[in-house]
C-alpha positions as CSV (number, residue, x, y, z in Angstrom):
1,X,160.5,68.8,65.4
2,X,161.1,72.3,66.4
3,X,163.8,73.2,68.9
4,X,163.6,76.0,71.3
5,X,166.3,78.9,70.9
6,X,169.4,78.6,73.3
7,X,168.2,81.0,75.6
8,X,164.8,79.6,76.2
9,X,165.5,77.0,78.5
10,X,166.9,79.3,81.2
11,X,163.9,81.4,80.8
12,X,161.4,78.7,81.4
13,X,163.7,77.5,84.4
14,X,163.1,81.1,86.1
15,X,159.4,80.9,85.2
16,X,158.8,77.3,87.1
17,X,161.2,78.9,89.8
18,X,158.8,82.1,90.2
19,X,155.7,79.9,90.1
20,X,157.3,77.6,93.2
21,X,158.2,80.7,95.1
22,X,154.8,82.0,94.7
23,X,153.1,78.9,95.9
24,X,155.4,78.8,99.0
25,X,154.4,82.2,99.8
26,X,151.0,81.4,99.8
27,X,151.5,78.2,101.5
28,X,153.2,80.1,104.2
29,X,150.5,82.8,104.4
30,X,147.9,79.9,105.1
31,X,150.0,78.2,107.5
32,X,150.5,81.7,109.2
33,X,146.9,82.5,109.3
34,X,145.4,79.1,110.2
35,X,148.2,77.8,112.0
36,X,146.8,77.6,115.7
37,X,143.3,76.5,114.4
38,X,145.3,73.6,112.2
39,X,147.4,72.6,115.3
40,X,144.4,72.6,117.4
41,X,142.6,70.4,114.8
42,X,145.3,67.6,114.1
43,X,146.0,67.3,118.0
44,X,142.3,66.5,118.5
45,X,141.9,64.2,115.4
46,X,145.3,62.2,116.7
47,X,143.7,62.1,120.2
48,X,140.4,61.0,118.9
49,X,142.3,58.0,116.9
50,X,145.1,57.3,119.5
51,X,143.7,57.8,123.0
52,X,146.3,58.2,125.7
53,X,145.5,54.9,127.9
54,X,147.1,53.9,131.1
55,X,150.9,53.3,130.4
56,X,151.8,49.8,131.9
57,X,155.5,49.6,132.8
């Protein structure tokens, strides 16, 4: 079994962190662009599934 050099573990951690940061930036950009439309879609969907009926005290 080959072992990684001692400095390699930190490098792979940084690479994974950069990928996660990049994915977070892309997700944030998508939410900023589609935010209002997405909120309207989810709201309409929830009101279709759970219509507000009369509230009986």
